[in-house]
KOLKOLRO-814765 format. One record per residue (C-alpha): residue number from 0; residue in one letter; chain; y, x, z. Coordinates in Angstrom, 1 decimal, decimal comma. Example, Ala and Ser with C-alpha at 12.3 -4.5 7.8 and 13.67 -1.06 7.14 Angstrom:
BEGIN
+-----+------+-----+--------+--------+--------+
! seq ! type ! mol !      v !      u !      w !
+-----+------+-----+--------+--------+--------+
!   0 !    a !   A !   -4,5 !   12,3 !    7,8 !
!   1 !    s !   A !   -1,1 !   13,7 !    7,1 !
+-----+------+-----+--------+--------+--------+
This chain:
BEGIN
+-----+------+-----+--------+--------+--------+
! seq ! type ! mol !      v !      u !      w !
+-----+------+-----+--------+--------+--------+
!   0 !    m !   A !   48,9 !   66,7 !   68,8 !
!   1 !    r !   A !   49,7 !   68,6 !   65,6 !
!   2 !    s !   A !   53,1 !   69,2 !   65,0 !
!   3 !    n !   A !   55,5 !   71,6 !   62,8 !
!   4 !    s !   A !   58,7 !   71,7 !   64,8 !
!   5 !    g !   A !   59,9 !   73,5 !   68,0 !
!   6 !    e !   A !   60,3 !   70,5 !   69,7 !
!   7 !    g !   A !   61,6 !   33,4 !   87,1 !
!   8 !    e !   A !   63,4 !   31,9 !   83,6 !
!   9 !    s !   A !   67,0 !   33,4 !   82,9 !
!  10 !    p !   A !   69,8 !   30,1 !   82,0 !
!  11 !    r !   A !   70,1 !   29,8 !   78,4 !
!  12 !    a !   A !   72,5 !   32,3 !   77,3 !
!  13 !    p !   A !   75,8 !   30,9 !   75,2 !
!  14 !    v !   A !   75,5 !   31,4 !   71,5 !
!  15 !    r !   A !   78,4 !   35,0 !   71,4 !
!  16 !    p !   A !   80,0 !   36,0 !   68,7 !
!  17 !    h !   A !   79,4 !   40,0 !   68,0 !
!  18 !    p !   A !   82,6 !   42,0 !   68,2 !
!  19 !    g !   A !   80,4 !   44,8 !   70,4 !
!  20 !    l !   A !   78,1 !   44,9 !   67,5 !
!  21 !    l !   A !   80,9 !   46,0 !   64,3 !
!  22 !    p !   A !   83,3 !   49,1 !   64,5 !
!  23 !    a !   A !   86,7 !   47,9 !   65,8 !
!  24 !    s !   A !   89,3 !   46,2 !   63,2 !
!  25 !    g !   A !   91,7 !   48,7 !   60,9 !
!  26 !    e !   A !   89,2 !   51,1 !   61,5 !
!  27 !    k !   A !   88,2 !   53,4 !   58,1 !
!  28 !    k !   A !   84,6 !   52,7 !   57,3 !
!  29 !    r !   A !   82,8 !   56,5 !   56,8 !
!  30 !    t !   A !   81,7 !   57,2 !   53,1 !
!  31 !    c !   A !   79,2 !   60,1 !   52,1 !
!  32 !    i !   A !   79,5 !   61,0 !   48,2 !
!  33 !    a !   A !   76,5 !   62,7 !   46,1 !
!  34 !    a !   A !   77,3 !   63,5 !   42,9 !
!  35 !    n !   A !   73,8 !   64,4 !   42,4 !
!  36 !    p !   A !   71,5 !   62,5 !   44,5 !
!  37 !    p !   A !   68,7 !   64,5 !   45,7 !
!  38 !    l !   A !   65,2 !   63,4 !   45,1 !
!  39 !    d !   A !   62,8 !   61,7 !   48,0 !
!  40 !    r !   A !   61,5 !   64,3 !   49,7 !
!  41 !    f !   A !   58,6 !   61,4 !   50,4 !
!  42 !    a !   A !   57,9 !   60,0 !   46,7 !
!  43 !    t !   A !   54,0 !   59,8 !   46,3 !
!  44 !    h !   A !   52,3 !   60,1 !   43,0 !
!  45 !    s !   A !   52,4 !   56,2 !   42,7 !
!  46 !    n !   A !   55,7 !   54,5 !   40,9 !
!  47 !    i !   A !   55,2 !   51,7 !   42,9 !
!  48 !    a !   A !   54,8 !   53,3 !   46,0 !
!  49 !    r !   A !   58,2 !   55,5 !   45,5 !
!  50 !    e !   A !   59,7 !   51,9 !   44,8 !
!  51 !    c !   A !   58,4 !   50,7 !   48,1 !
!  52 !    l !   A !   60,4 !   53,6 !   49,6 !
!  53 !    l !   A !   63,4 !   53,6 !   47,9 !
!  54 !    n !   A !   63,4 !   49,7 !   48,1 !
!  55 !    p !   A !   61,1 !   49,0 !   50,6 !
!  56 !    l !   A !   61,8 !   45,7 !   51,8 !
!  57 !    r !   A !   61,1 !   44,2 !   47,9 !
!  58 !    y !   A !   57,3 !   44,0 !   48,7 !
!  59 !    k !   A !   57,4 !   42,1 !   52,1 !
!  60 !    p !   A !   57,1 !   38,6 !   53,5 !
!  61 !    n !   A !   60,1 !   36,7 !   53,3 !
!  62 !    s !   A !   62,3 !   39,3 !   51,1 !
!  63 !    h !   A !   63,9 !   36,4 !   48,9 !
!  64 !    l !   A !   65,8 !   36,0 !   52,6 !
!  65 !    l !   A !   67,1 !   39,8 !   52,3 !
!  66 !    f !   A !   68,5 !   40,8 !   49,5 !
!  67 !    s !   A !   71,8 !   40,7 !   47,9 !
!  68 !    a !   A !   73,2 !   42,6 !   44,6 !
!  69 !    r !   A !   73,7 !   46,4 !   45,2 !
!  70 !    g !   A !   73,1 !   49,7 !   42,7 !
!  71 !    r !   A !   71,6 !   52,9 !   43,0 !
!  72 !    g !   A !   74,5 !   54,2 !   44,6 !
!  73 !    k !   A !   74,1 !   52,9 !   48,3 !
!  74 !    i !   A !   70,9 !   54,8 !   47,9 !
!  75 !    a !   A !   71,8 !   57,9 !   47,1 !
!  76 !    v !   A !   74,2 !   57,8 !   50,0 !
!  77 !    a !   A !   71,9 !   57,3 !   52,0 !
!  78 !    e !   A !   69,4 !   59,5 !   50,6 !
!  79 !    a !   A !   72,2 !   62,3 !   50,8 !
!  80 !    e !   A !   72,9 !   61,5 !   54,5 !
!  81 !    l !   A !   69,1 !   62,2 !   55,3 !
!  82 !    d !   A !   69,8 !   66,0 !   54,1 !
!  83 !    d !   A !   71,8 !   66,5 !   57,1 !
!  84 !    v !   A !   68,9 !   66,1 !   59,9 !
!  85 !    f !   A !   65,6 !   67,8 !   60,0 !
!  86 !    i !   A !   62,4 !   65,4 !   59,1 !
!  87 !    d !   A !   59,2 !   66,5 !   60,8 !
!  88 !    d !   A !   56,0 !   64,2 !   59,7 !
!  89 !    i !   A !   53,7 !   65,2 !   62,8 !
!  90 !    t !   A !   50,9 !   63,5 !   64,5 !
!  91 !    f !   A !   50,3 !   62,4 !   68,6 !
!  92 !    p !   A !   47,3 !   60,7 !   70,6 !
!  93 !    a !   A !   47,9 !   57,1 !   71,7 !
!  94 !    v !   A !   46,5 !   56,6 !   75,5 !
!  95 !    d !   A !   43,1 !   56,8 !   74,3 !
!  96 !    g !   A !   42,9 !   60,1 !   72,3 !
!  97 !    y !   A !   43,9 !   58,0 !   69,0 !
!  98 !    a !   A !   45,4 !   59,8 !   66,4 !
!  99 !    l !   A !   48,9 !   57,9 !   65,6 !
! 100 !    g !   A !   50,7 !   58,9 !   62,2 !
! 101 !    a !   A !   54,5 !   59,6 !   63,3 !
! 102 !    t !   A !   58,0 !   61,1 !   61,6 !
! 103 !    l !   A !   60,6 !   63,0 !   64,0 !
! 104 !    f !   A !   64,2 !   63,1 !   62,9 !
! 105 !    l !   A !   66,5 !   65,3 !   64,7 !
! 106 !    p !   A !   70,5 !   66,4 !   64,6 !
! 107 !    r !   A !   70,8 !   69,9 !   62,7 !
! 108 !    g !   A !   73,4 !   69,7 !   65,9 !
! 109 !    a !   A !   73,0 !   69,4 !   70,0 !
! 110 !    k !   A !   71,1 !   66,6 !   70,5 !
! 111 !    q !   A !   72,6 !   63,8 !   73,1 !
! 112 !    h !   A !   70,2 !   60,8 !   73,3 !
! 113 !    a !   A !   66,3 !   60,2 !   72,2 !
! 114 !    v !   A !   65,5 !   56,9 !   70,9 !
! 115 !    l !   A !   61,9 !   54,9 !   70,0 !
! 116 !    i !   A !   61,9 !   52,5 !   66,9 !
! 117 !    n !   A !   58,6 !   50,3 !   67,4 !
! 118 !    s !   A !   57,9 !   48,7 !   63,8 !
! 119 !    a !   A !   57,1 !   44,9 !   63,3 !
! 120 !    t !   A !   53,7 !   43,1 !   62,6 !
! 121 !    a !   A !   52,4 !   44,7 !   59,2 !
! 122 !    v !   A !   55,2 !   46,7 !   58,9 !
! 123 !    p !   A !   55,0 !   50,7 !   58,3 !
! 124 !    r !   A !   57,4 !   53,2 !   59,9 !
! 125 !    k !   A !   59,0 !   54,1 !   56,3 !
! 126 !    i !   A !   60,8 !   50,9 !   56,3 !
! 127 !    y !   A !   62,9 !   52,1 !   59,3 !
! 128 !    r !   A !   63,1 !   55,7 !   57,9 !
! 129 !    r !   A !   67,0 !   55,5 !   56,8 !
! 130 !    f !   A !   68,4 !   53,9 !   60,0 !
! 131 !    a !   A !   65,9 !   56,6 !   61,9 !
! 132 !    g !   A !   68,2 !   59,1 !   59,9 !
! 133 !    y !   A !   71,5 !   57,7 !   60,6 !
! 134 !    l !   A !   71,1 !   57,8 !   64,2 !
! 135 !    a !   A !   69,8 !   61,3 !   63,6 !
! 136 !    r !   A !   72,8 !   61,9 !   62,5 !
! 137 !    r !   A !   74,6 !   60,6 !   65,4 !
! 138 !    g !   A !   73,0 !   63,0 !   67,3 !
! 139 !    f !   A !   69,6 !   61,3 !   68,8 !
! 140 !    a !   A !   66,0 !   62,8 !   68,5 !
! 141 !    v !   A !   64,5 !   59,6 !   66,6 !
! 142 !    l !   A !   60,6 !   59,3 !   66,6 !
! 143 !    t !   A !   59,1 !   56,7 !   64,3 !
! 144 !    y !   A !   55,2 !   55,8 !   64,0 !
! 145 !    d !   A !   52,7 !   53,5 !   62,8 !
! 146 !    y !   A !   50,5 !   51,2 !   65,1 !
! 147 !    r !   A !   46,4 !   52,1 !   64,6 !
! 148 !    g !   A !   45,6 !   50,7 !   61,5 !
! 149 !    i !   A !   48,8 !   50,7 !   59,5 !
! 150 !    g !   A !   50,3 !   53,3 !   57,4 !
! 151 !    d !   A !   49,7 !   56,6 !   58,2 !
! 152 !    s !   A !   47,5 !   55,7 !   61,5 !
! 153 !    r !   A !   45,2 !   54,2 !   59,4 !
! 154 !    q !   A !   42,1 !   56,6 !   59,1 !
! 155 !    r !   A !   41,6 !   58,2 !   55,3 !
! 156 !    a !   A !   37,6 !   57,4 !   53,4 !
! 157 !    l !   A !   35,7 !   60,4 !   52,6 !
! 158 !    e !   A !   35,8 !   59,3 !   49,2 !
! 159 !    g !   A !   39,2 !   59,3 !   46,9 !
! 160 !    f !   A !   42,8 !   60,9 !   47,2 !
! 161 !    n !   A !   44,2 !   60,0 !   50,5 !
! 162 !    r !   A !   42,3 !   56,7 !   49,7 !
! 163 !    p !   A !   42,7 !   54,6 !   53,2 !
! 164 !    k !   A !   39,2 !   53,6 !   55,0 !
! 165 !    s !   A !   38,4 !   50,3 !   54,9 !
! 166 !    l !   A !   39,4 !   48,0 !   58,5 !
! 167 !    v !   A !   36,4 !   46,0 !   58,5 !
! 168 !    g !   A !   34,9 !   46,9 !   62,3 !
! 169 !    f !   A !   38,1 !   48,6 !   63,0 !
! 170 !    k !   A !   38,6 !   47,6 !   66,7 !
! 171 !    a !   A !   42,5 !   46,7 !   67,6 !
! 172 !    t !   A !   44,4 !   44,4 !   69,2 !
! 173 !    m !   A !   48,1 !   43,5 !   69,6 !
! 174 !    v !   A !   47,7 !   44,3 !   73,2 !
! 175 !    d !   A !   46,1 !   47,2 !   72,1 !
! 176 !    w !   A !   48,9 !   48,4 !   70,2 !
! 177 !    a !   A !   51,4 !   47,6 !   73,1 !
! 178 !    t !   A !   49,5 !   49,3 !   75,6 !
! 179 !    l !   A !   47,6 !   52,5 !   73,7 !
! 180 !    d !   A !   50,0 !   53,0 !   71,3 !
! 181 !    i !   A !   53,4 !   52,2 !   72,4 !
! 182 !    t !   A !   53,0 !   53,5 !   75,6 !
! 183 !    a !   A !   51,6 !   57,0 !   74,7 !
! 184 !    a !   A !   55,1 !   56,9 !   71,9 !
! 185 !    v !   A !   57,4 !   56,4 !   75,4 !
! 186 !    n !   A !   55,4 !   59,6 !   77,2 !
! 187 !    w !   A !   55,6 !   61,6 !   74,2 !
! 188 !    m !   A !   59,3 !   60,7 !   74,1 !
! 189 !    r !   A !   60,1 !   61,1 !   77,7 !
! 190 !    e !   A !   57,9 !   64,1 !   77,9 !
! 191 !    r !   A !   59,6 !   66,2 !   75,0 !
! 192 !    y !   A !   63,2 !   65,0 !   75,9 !
! 193 !    h !   A !   62,9 !   64,4 !   79,5 !
! 194 !    h !   A !   66,7 !   65,9 !   80,0 !
! 195 !    l !   A !   67,9 !   62,8 !   77,5 !
! 196 !    p !   A !   68,3 !   59,2 !   78,2 !
! 197 !    l !   A !   65,9 !   57,2 !   76,2 !
! 198 !    t !   A !   66,4 !   54,6 !   74,7 !
! 199 !    y !   A !   64,3 !   51,6 !   72,2 !
! 200 !    v !   A !   64,9 !   49,5 !   69,4 !
! 201 !    g !   A !   61,9 !   47,2 !   68,6 !
! 202 !    h !   A !   62,2 !   45,0 !   66,0 !
! 203 !    s !   A !   60,0 !   41,7 !   65,9 !
! 204 !    f !   A !   56,8 !   42,5 !   67,7 !
! 205 !    g !   A !   58,3 !   46,2 !   68,4 !
! 206 !    g !   A !   60,4 !   44,3 !   71,0 !
! 207 !    q !   A !   57,9 !   41,9 !   72,4 !
! 208 !    a !   A !   56,2 !   44,9 !   73,3 !
! 209 !    l !   A !   58,8 !   46,3 !   75,8 !
! 210 !    g !   A !   57,3 !   43,5 !   78,2 !
! 211 !    l !   A !   54,2 !   44,5 !   78,6 !
! 212 !    l !   A !   54,1 !   48,4 !   78,6 !
! 213 !    a !   A !   53,0 !   49,9 !   82,2 !
! 214 !    n !   A !   55,9 !   52,6 !   81,6 !
! 215 !    n !   A !   59,1 !   50,9 !   80,2 !
! 216 !    t !   A !   60,9 !   51,9 !   83,9 !
! 217 !    e !   A !   61,4 !   54,9 !   81,8 !
! 218 !    v !   A !   63,6 !   53,1 !   79,3 !
! 219 !    k !   A !   67,1 !   53,4 !   79,7 !
! 220 !    r !   A !   68,7 !   50,7 !   77,1 !
! 221 !    a !   A !   66,8 !   48,5 !   74,9 !
! 222 !    l !   A !   68,1 !   47,1 !   71,5 !
! 223 !    l !   A !   65,7 !   44,3 !   70,1 !
! 224 !    v !   A !   65,9 !   43,3 !   66,3 !
! 225 !    a !   A !   65,2 !   39,6 !   65,6 !
! 226 !    a !   A !   62,6 !   39,9 !   68,8 !
! 227 !    q !   A !   61,1 !   36,6 !   69,5 !
! 228 !    a !   A !   58,2 !   34,6 !   71,4 !
! 229 !    g !   A !   57,0 !   33,5 !   68,0 !
! 230 !    y !   A !   55,4 !   30,0 !   68,4 !
! 231 !    w !   A !   55,5 !   28,5 !   64,9 !
! 232 !    k !   A !   57,3 !   25,4 !   65,9 !
! 233 !    l !   A !   60,5 !   27,3 !   67,1 !
! 234 !    m !   A !   61,0 !   29,0 !   63,4 !
! 235 !    a !   A !   62,7 !   27,1 !   61,0 !
! 236 !    s !   A !   61,7 !   24,8 !   58,7 !
! 237 !    p !   A !   60,2 !   24,9 !   56,2 !
! 238 !    e !   A !   59,1 !   28,2 !   56,8 !
! 239 !    r !   A !   57,3 !   27,4 !   60,0 !
! 240 !    y !   A !   54,5 !   25,3 !   58,2 !
! 241 !    r !   A !   53,9 !   28,0 !   55,4 !
! 242 !    v !   A !   53,3 !   30,2 !   58,5 !
! 243 !    y !   A !   51,2 !   27,5 !   59,8 !
! 244 !    a !   A !   49,6 !   27,4 !   56,4 !
! 245 !    l !   A !   49,0 !   31,1 !   55,7 !
! 246 !    l !   A !   47,4 !   31,6 !   59,4 !
! 247 !    n !   A !   45,0 !   28,9 !   59,3 !
! 248 !    f !   A !   44,1 !   28,1 !   56,0 !
! 249 !    a !   A !   44,2 !   31,7 !   54,7 !
! 250 !    g !   A !   44,8 !   34,2 !   56,8 !
! 251 !    t !   A !   41,9 !   33,1 !   59,1 !
! 252 !    p !   A !   38,9 !   32,2 !   56,6 !
! 253 !    l !   A !   40,2 !   35,5 !   54,6 !
! 254 !    t !   A !   39,4 !   37,2 !   57,8 !
! 255 !    r !   A !   36,5 !   36,0 !   59,0 !
! 256 !    l !   A !   35,3 !   36,6 !   55,4 !
! 257 !    l !   A !   36,6 !   40,3 !   54,8 !
! 258 !    g !   A !   36,5 !   41,6 !   58,1 !
! 259 !    y !   A !   40,1 !   42,1 !   58,2 !
! 260 !    m !   A !   43,3 !   40,4 !   57,0 !
! 261 !    p !   A !   44,5 !   41,7 !   53,5 !
! 262 !    g !   A !   48,3 !   42,3 !   53,2 !
! 263 !    w !   A !   48,1 !   40,8 !   49,3 !
! 264 !    a !   A !   47,6 !   37,7 !   51,2 !
! 265 !    g !   A !   51,2 !   37,6 !   53,0 !
! 266 !    v !   A !   51,8 !   39,1 !   55,6 !
! 267 !    g !   A !   52,7 !   42,8 !   54,5 !
! 268 !    e !   A !   50,5 !   45,6 !   55,3 !
! 269 !    d !   A !   46,7 !   45,0 !   55,7 !
! 270 !    l !   A !   45,6 !   44,0 !   59,5 !
! 271 !    p !   A !   42,6 !   44,7 !   61,6 !
! 272 !    k !   A !   40,7 !   41,6 !   62,8 !
! 273 !    g !   A !   41,8 !   41,8 !   66,4 !
! 274 !    v !   A !   45,2 !   42,0 !   65,6 !
! 275 !    f !   A !   45,4 !   39,5 !   63,3 !
! 276 !    e !   A !   43,1 !   36,8 !   65,3 !
! 277 !    q !   A !   45,4 !   37,5 !   68,8 !
! 278 !    w !   A !   48,6 !   37,4 !   66,6 !
! 279 !    t !   A !   47,2 !   33,7 !   65,4 !
! 280 !    r !   A !   46,3 !   32,6 !   68,7 !
! 281 !    w !   A !   49,9 !   33,3 !   69,9 !
! 282 !    v !   A !   51,4 !   32,1 !   67,0 !
! 283 !    m !   A !   49,7 !   29,0 !   68,0 !
! 284 !    s !   A !   50,4 !   29,0 !   71,6 !
! 285 !    e !   A !   54,0 !   26,5 !   73,1 !
! 286 !    r !   A !   54,7 !   30,1 !   75,0 !
! 287 !    y !   A !   53,2 !   32,6 !   72,5 !
! 288 !    l !   A !   52,0 !   35,6 !   74,4 !
! 289 !    f !   A !   53,2 !   34,4 !   77,6 !
! 290 !    d !   A !   50,2 !   31,8 !   77,4 !
! 291 !    e !   A !   47,4 !   34,4 !   76,8 !
! 292 !    a !   A !   45,2 !   34,0 !   79,7 !
! 293 !    g !   A !   44,2 !   37,2 !   81,6 !
! 294 !    l !   A !   46,7 !   39,6 !   80,1 !
! 295 !    k !   A !   47,3 !   41,4 !   82,9 !
! 296 !    a !   A !   50,1 !   43,5 !   81,1 !
! 297 !    l !   A !   52,7 !   40,7 !   81,6 !
! 298 !    s !   A !   53,2 !   41,5 !   84,7 !
! 299 !    n !   A !   55,3 !   44,8 !   83,5 !
! 300 !    f !   A !   58,0 !   42,0 !   81,4 !
! 301 !    t !   A !   59,4 !   42,0 !   85,0 !
! 302 !    n !   A !   59,3 !   45,9 !   86,1 !
! 303 !    y !   A !   61,9 !   46,6 !   82,9 !
! 304 !    q !   A !   65,6 !   46,9 !   84,7 !
! 305 !    g !   A !   67,4 !   48,6 !   81,9 !
! 306 !    a !   A !   70,0 !   47,4 !   79,9 !
! 307 !    l !   A !   68,6 !   44,6 !   77,5 !
! 308 !    r !   A !   70,6 !   43,7 !   74,1 !
! 309 !    s !   A !   69,0 !   41,3 !   72,0 !
! 310 !    l !   A !   70,0 !   40,4 !   68,2 !
! 311 !    c !   A !   69,5 !   36,9 !   66,5 !
! 312 !    l !   A !   70,1 !   36,9 !   62,9 !
! 313 !    s !   A !   71,5 !   33,5 !   62,3 !
! 314 !    d !   A !   69,3 !   33,2 !   58,5 !
! 315 !    d !   A !   66,0 !   34,6 !   60,2 !
! 316 !    p !   A !   63,6 !   32,3 !   59,9 !
! 317 !    w !   A !   61,0 !   33,8 !   62,1 !
! 318 !    a !   A !   63,2 !   35,0 !   65,1 !
! 319 !    t !   A !   65,2 !   31,6 !   65,8 !
! 320 !    r !   A !   67,6 !   31,3 !   68,6 !
! 321 !    p !   A !   65,4 !   29,7 !   70,8 !
! 322 !    a !   A !   62,4 !   31,8 !   70,2 !
! 323 !    v !   A !   64,7 !   34,8 !   70,8 !
! 324 !    e !   A !   65,5 !   33,3 !   74,5 !
! 325 !    l !   A !   61,9 !   32,3 !   75,3 !
! 326 !    l !   A !   61,2 !   36,1 !   74,6 !
! 327 !    c !   A !   64,0 !   37,1 !   76,5 !
! 328 !    s !   A !   63,6 !   34,9 !   79,5 !
! 329 !    g !   A !   60,4 !   37,2 !   80,4 !
! 330 !    f !   A !   62,8 !   39,9 !   81,3 !
! 331 !    k !   A !   63,9 !   38,8 !   85,1 !
! 332 !    a !   A !   64,9 !   42,0 !   86,3 !
! 333 !    t !   A !   67,7 !   42,5 !   83,7 !
! 334 !    t !   A !   70,3 !   40,3 !   82,2 !
! 335 !    p !   A !   69,7 !   40,0 !   78,4 !
! 336 !    d !   A !   72,7 !   40,3 !   76,3 !
! 337 !    i !   A !   71,7 !   37,8 !   73,5 !
! 338 !    l !   A !   74,0 !   38,1 !   70,4 !
! 339 !    t !   A !   73,9 !   36,0 !   67,4 !
! 340 !    i !   A !   75,0 !   37,3 !   64,1 !
! 341 !    t !   A !   75,6 !   35,8 !   61,0 !
! 342 !    p !   A !   75,1 !   37,3 !   57,3 !
! 343 !    a !   A !   79,1 !   36,7 !   57,1 !
! 344 !    d !   A !   79,8 !   39,1 !   60,6 !
! 345 !    a !   A !   78,0 !   42,0 !   58,6 !
! 346 !    e !   A !   79,9 !   41,2 !   55,2 !
! 347 !    t !   A !   76,7 !   40,4 !   53,3 !
! 348 !    s !   A !   75,4 !   37,9 !   51,9 !
! 349 !    a !   A !   72,3 !   37,4 !   53,8 !
! 350 !    i !   A !   70,4 !   39,3 !   56,4 !
! 351 !    g !   A !   66,3 !   37,7 !   57,5 !
! 352 !    h !   A !   63,8 !   39,2 !   59,5 !
! 353 !    l !   A !   63,8 !   43,0 !   58,1 !
! 354 !    g !   A !   66,9 !   43,0 !   56,7 !
! 355 !    f !   A !   69,1 !   44,6 !   59,2 !
! 356 !    f !   A !   67,4 !   47,9 !   58,2 !
! 357 !    r !   A !   69,0 !   48,2 !   55,0 !
! 358 !    p !   A !   71,5 !   51,1 !   54,4 !
! 359 !    e !   A !   74,4 !   48,9 !   53,2 !
! 360 !    h !   A !   74,7 !   47,6 !   57,1 !
! 361 !    r !   A !   75,6 !   51,3 !   57,8 !
! 362 !    d !   A !   78,9 !   50,7 !   58,9 !
! 363 !    t !   A !   78,8 !   47,5 !   60,2 !
! 364 !    l !   A !   75,2 !   46,5 !   62,1 !
! 365 !    w !   A !   74,1 !   50,2 !   62,2 !
! 366 !    r !   A !   77,3 !   51,8 !   63,5 !
! 367 !    g !   A !   77,7 !   49,0 !   65,9 !
! 368 !    a !   A !   73,7 !   49,8 !   67,1 !
! 369 !    a !   A !   74,0 !   52,7 !   68,0 !
! 370 !    e !   A !   77,2 !   52,8 !   69,8 !
! 371 !    w !   A !   75,5 !   50,4 !   72,4 !
! 372 !    l !   A !   72,3 !   52,7 !   72,4 !
! 373 !    e !   A !   74,9 !   55,5 !   73,0 !
! 374 !    a !   A !   77,0 !   53,5 !   76,2 !
! 375 !    e !   A !   76,1 !   54,9 !   79,5 !
! 376 !    g !   A !   75,2 !   52,5 !   82,3 !
+-----+------+-----+--------+--------+--------+
């Protein structure tokens, strides 16, 4: 490790509004004004890459579902807030020793909670940067990281400046992400912050993976965001047909031809061949990962006994209510609290599959999520 820091199927749950997720009525929203917003400390040499950091959702699948009008002022607020926390890029070893790129966010004051943020498929950790900074300002020690083959957990090529190495021949599956990478991240946080309650935020696949972890009993509270059993027929129409065509008629031939799934085909980041093939197999299966023959890690679903809240975004075509409920049905030792949230609830025009992590939700969705993670019991 290298670091610069000192440091039986449950019944169908009824649709419920989200009052516990948002601030109480009558409370004033907290704001932060930056007359001269600081430069993004993670800016790169590429203007496009910099724009991905400042406006990361623009280049992701389904981004047309995510955007509402907003100016640079809100970005300046989010960047100013990051100046109030310590941020350190580190690496830590996966279970098999593979080096994973990560970022640690620490509050300037006392640490009161620890939280691990686990990414969606083909999504780099930088998408969660501002949300992580927000939690750190509230007293959380926060770790974001990339799964192997993604972002800074992708090996560098010997030639060129910081050029990623080809994924051709790179061995990884979604199960590896869970049992080798996420399992190690839980262990790292538990060992480092053993005196703090460990909480878990899982976005999409990051939420699915909680049930696969042999050490999920270390997690006290888990907040799942747009996490689902992603069978294609449970997706909203017409998105289900686009996904079916993308995976079967474009992705599968491309992956066989190139030896990996290129991100430019419409999935986000490049994906290792084994990850894409397993993901496709799950999406085409009626019970998603629960139909994977011989997957021993499925037995870990019943081990999780902590508090579990799952957020279903009503305009998300991927994680629909039935798909969210199917995933939650695997957690038989706890009672999942499934909340359906509409864009109107969050005072916005759209949220979608990725939009929860936009900084415009700081005083609504983020605040409610943080208060739930901080709760006792």
